[in-house]
N, C-alpha and C positions, 0 to 999 in steps of 0.2 A: 344566297345560304340554305343546304341542304340540312332538311328534318329526317327526325329518325323513322322508319320507318315504323308500323303500331299495326299487328295484326289482329285480328279479330279472332276468338275464336269464339265456335260455336257452343250448342249446350252437349250435340251430340260427341263433341271432341272432348270437351270439358271430362267427360264419363270414361271415356277412353284413355286419356291419362292419368285419372281418377285410378282407374284401376289397374294402370301400369304399372304406375307407381307403389301400389301396395304391392302385386306379386314379384316383383323385383327387387322391395329391400330384403326379402327372403335371404340371396346368398349373404347380402354384408352381414344382415343382424345374427343369421346363423353361424358366423365366424367371430364377429366382434361379440357377444354377449357372453360367450365361454370363456373365455381367454382368461377371464381371470377365476375361473374353476380350476387351475389347470393344478393345483395345487391339489384339492380336495378329490380329484378324481385319482390322482397318483395316489394316497391314500387310502380310499375306498374300495379300490380296486387292487390295490396291491401291484402297482407298476410306479416306473420311473419318471423322473418328469419327459426323458427324452421319448419313450413310449409314449406317454399320452401327446406329444407334439408330433406323434407319427401321425392321432388323428387327424389334426390340420393338413398333414401332407396329402394323405387319403382322400380330404375333401376335395381339394385342390386338384387332383390327376383324375376325381370323378366328374368335377365340375366341367375340366376341358373334353373330356372321351362323352360323355354327356351332350356336349352341345352340336359334335358330330351327328351323332344320334339324331337327336330330336330336329334338327333345323330340317332333316331333307324327308322328314315324319311331318312336317307340318305344311311343306310344300305339296305333300301326296294327298293328306288326308283333312287339310284344313286346319286354322290354329286353334279353334277355341276346342275341340274335344282333347287332342294332345296337351292341354293346358289344366283342361280339369282333370283329366287320369296323372298325369305328373302331380298336380298338386295332391291328390288323393293318396297317392304313394307319397310323396315326400311327409304328409302330415304321418301315416303308420310309420314310415323309417324313423321320424322323430321320437318320439311314443318309445319305437324300440330301442334305441338310446338313453331315453329315461330309465329305461328297466334293465340296462346291461349290467353283466353281472360278472362280466372279462372284461380285459382291455382287451382281448382280438376280436370280441362281439364287438363291442365299441367301434372299434375299427372299420368292421363290413360294414356297421350301420352309417357311418359315416359318409362309405364310401359309395353307399345308395345313394343316402338320404342326399349325397350333392349331386348325383346321376339324375336324379328326377329332379331334386332343386333348382337346377342351371336351366331347365324346360322354358320356366314364364321368363327369364333370361332373354335367352335367345329368339324364345316367337315375339317378346315385345319389341324386337328392334322392326322385325319381319310385319308385326302389326302399325309399326307407324307409318312403315312404308306402304301398305296397303290402304292404310284410311285417310291419308295428308296428300294434298296435291305436294308437287313435286316442291315448289318453292316456300314450303311450309312446313317443309320436314326437318330444316335447321330447329326453325322453333322448337317444334316439338321434341327434338334431342334435348334440347336448351333448356326447357320445361323439365324433361325427364331426369337431367343432371340436376337442377337444384334441387328438386325434390327429392331424390336419393342420395344427393347430400347429407339430409338431418339423420340416416339409417349410420353411418358411421360412428356419429357424436352421439346418438340415445342407443345404441348396440352397448357399448361396455357401461355406462351406469346405470344401465335398465336390467341387466345382464348381472352387475351385480347387484344391486336392490334383490332380484327375486334370487339370488344366493344366499344370500344373507335372511332374509326370510323364511324360503326352505332350502333351499338344497341345490347342488349341483345338476338333481334329477329333474328339480323345477324351473331350472334353464331350458332343457330340452321339452317339458311341457309346455310351457311359455312359446317356445317356438312350433311346437306341433299345433298350440291355439290359432299362430297366426297363420301355419298354411291350413287351418279350418275357415277361417277367415276368409281367407284368401279364394280359397274355394269357390266358398258360396257370393263373394261379391263376382268372379266371374260368370259363377251361375245366370245369375239374378240380372248383370249387367254390362256383359261383356259378349257382341255379337258376333260370327262368324263373319271374318274381315278377306277371308282368301275364297275366291271364285273362280279364280284361272291356275288351276293343280297343273301337278305334272301327270301324265297318264299310266307312265312307266318309270320309276324310279332306277337310277344306276346310279349309285351315290360316287362310285370311282372316276365314274365319266366327268358328272358335277364338279367334284371335286379339281380335280385336274385341267378343267375347263375353266374354271375361275381360276387357277394359280396361274393359267396362263394370259389369263387379261390383265395388261398391262396397266391401265388404270387401277383398277380395283388392288393391285396389288402395290401400286404408289400410295393407297389410301392405306395399305395393311403395315407398311412400314413405317409411318406416320401415327398411328393407332398403335403399334409395337412397342413405337418408341416414348410415345407417351405413358404407356401404361409398367415400363419398366422403368421411367423416370419416378412415378409415383411409388411404386412398391421398392425400388433401391433407399427411396427418402423414407419412407416407413420402416423400412427395417436397421436405418442405421442413424433416427433421430434419436432417440433413446440413446442411443450408447453416447452421441455426441453432446445430446445437452447435461443428461444426468453424468455421464461417466468422464466426459474431457472436461467440460463446465459446473459441475457439481450440482447442478440444479435437483432441487425434491421433486419426488412423486405428482405433488398438488401442483405447482408451478407447473411444470412441463405435459398435466392435462389437460392446464387453461391453454397451455401452449398448442398443444395439438389441437385441441375445439378451436382454436384463433384459423389456425392456417386450416381449417376444413373450411368453416367460414369464408375463407382468401377462394375455397374453390367454389363455394356458391357463387362468391360475386364474378368471376369471373367467366359462370354461365351466365347468369343475369346480361352481362353486359355483352355477351356475344348474342344473344337471343332478342337482345335487342338491333341489331345489325340482320335479324332476318327478313329476309324480302330483296334483299339486296345482288345476292347472287353473285358474292364475290368471297366464295370460300377459300379458295387458292389462296387468295392476295393474306388474308383475315390467317391464314394457316402461316402462311411464310413472315407474316410479321410477328405474329406469337412464337415460332421458335426462333427466330432472334433474339426475339425477350426473355425465353428459355435460357439461351446462352451467355446473353448478358444476364441474368442472376447467377449463372454457374459462376461465372467471373467475380460478382461481387461477394457472391460467398466464401471462394476458397479467401478474398481479400480478407475478409471479415472474421474469417476462421482462423485462419492459418498464418496471417501476414498481421494484421489488428489482434487477432486473437480474444475479440469482442462477442460475447455471448449475444447481445441483445443487436447487435449489428447483422451476427448470422443470425440469428431469429425472422429480421427486415429484409436480410436476401431471400431466406424461403420463403416467407408471408407471398413475398412477389413471384415466388416460385409456382408457389402451387394457386395461385391466381391465373397464372399462365395456361397450368395443366387444365384450370375449370373449363376455360375457351377452349384448347386442342379438345377436351373430349368429345364435344358435340361435334366440334367442325372434322375432325377425321371420320368418325360415325358418318356424317352427312355424305361427306365424298366416299366413302367406301360403299352405302347401301342407296344412297339416293337413285344410282342410275340405273334401280333393279326395282324400284317404285313399280308395281302392278305387275311385275313379272312373277313368275311361275319359280323362280327358283330365288329370291326374296329371303327366304328362310333359309337354303342352304347357304346363302352369301353370307347372315348374319351369324352362320355356326360359323364357318371358316374364320371369320372375323374375328372372333369371340374367343374360338380354340386359339388362332397366331398371338394374340395378346398375351392371354395367359401364358403360352409357352413361352416368349418372347420374356414374361418377366421372370419366370422361373428357371430359366435360361441364366439370365444373366445375374437374377441374385443367390445363386449355387452358385456359380461359377465368378461372383467377383466379391462377394460378403466373406470375411476372412484372406483376402490377396495379402489386403496391408492391415497393419493395427493402429492405421492413421483414417478412423472413418468418415472424417472432414474431407479430407485430401481425397478419397476414394466416391464419395458423394457427388463433391466438384467436379471431379475427371469425367463420373459417368454420366451426370445433368448434361456438361459440355458435350460428351459423345452425342447424345441421346438427342440433344439438340441438332447436330451435325447431319445425325443421320436421317433425323425427319423429316427435313431443309431437306434434303439432295434430291429424293425424288420429284423435288417441284422446283429444282434450280433454274429451269429452262421453261417454266409452266406458266401459264396465266388464265382468269376466268375468262370462259366463250361469253362474247358481247349475246348479249339477254334482252327482253323487253321487258320494261319492269311491272313489277310484280300487280297487274289488275284487280287482284285478291286482298288486296293491302289497304287501307285510311288512313289519312294522314290527320 
C-alpha cells in the first residue's frame, strides 16, 4: 500500500513562504477590505455607486498591466529590490487613496496602487521556482494557496470593522500599514534568489517566445479556466443565493466563508500529493470532478431547485478549484525553475489569468437572467477547456523524490 509522501520544510524555506504569504496577501486584502465602504465613499466624494465601482475595475486593470512590467524587471534586476521598491510605492499610493478628495483622484491612485501591489504577487511565484527544488515546487505553491486563502475570508470582516471604527479612509490606512509591514518583512527576512539574470531584456521577444511554448500555454489555458470559473462563481453567487433562493446576508456570508474553506481543503489535499510527479494526472482528474460538480449544481439549482443541494455542489466545486490553482501554477512555472525567464513566465501566467477572468465575466454576466444556469454552463465549459490541452498528455516517468521522507 502506497503511503503519502511527506516533504520536510527547512527553516529557510519556512521563512521564504512566510514572507511570500504576507506580501501576496496585499492583493486580495486591497480588494475585499474596501467593498463594504462603497456607500461611504459614494457619499463622501459625491460620486455615484457606478463611479465608485470604476475604482475596482481600474485596480484590476493596473494589476494586469503591472504584471507584465514587474516580471521582466525581476528577471533583469533580481527579485528583492523590485519587491522593496514596489512595496514602498504601494504604501504611498494607499495613503494617497486615504486622502482622496475626488473620485477621479481615487481612480488614479487605485490604478497605481494595483500597478505597484501586483509586483509582490508576480515576483513571489518566481521566488518559489528560484528557491525550491523542482519536485518540491508544487508543495510550495500548495502552501501558499492554503495560507493565502485566509485573506479573502478575513478581508471583508477586517475592512468592515475598520470602517465602522474609523471611516472608509481608515481602511486604506490599514492597507498602507500592511504594505509597510510587508516592506519591513522583505527587508529583514527575504534574501535575493535570482542569480541567473538576463543580460539584455527584450520584453516583446520574451513574451512572444513564451506564447509559442506549447507546454507553457497548455498550463495557461488550464490556469485561465480555473480563474475564470472562480470569478464567475464570485460574481454570481450572491445573485443565486440571495436573489433566487432568498437567503439573508448573514447566512450568505457564512456560506461564502465555508466555500473559501473548501478551497483551502483542496489545496491541503493536493499538497499531500507533492513529490509524486503526477501533476498532469491530478489536473485531469480535478477537471473531470469540476465538470461533475457543474452538472450536479445544474441539477440541484435548476431541476430540484434546492438551495442546500446547490450549496453542496458549489462546496465541492470550490474544493476542486483549490486543488487546481497550485496544479496549474506548478505545470506552468516549474519548467522555468532556476532559469532567467521565471519572472517573465510568472507575469504572463498572471496576466492571462486575469485577462481571461475579466473577458469571461464581462462577456457572460448579464447574458442570461438565470444566474444559476449561466454559472453551471460556464463551470462546465471551463472544465472542458482546462482538460482539453491535456487530453492526450501524461506525466513523464521520473525517479522517486529522494528529498522526501516517509
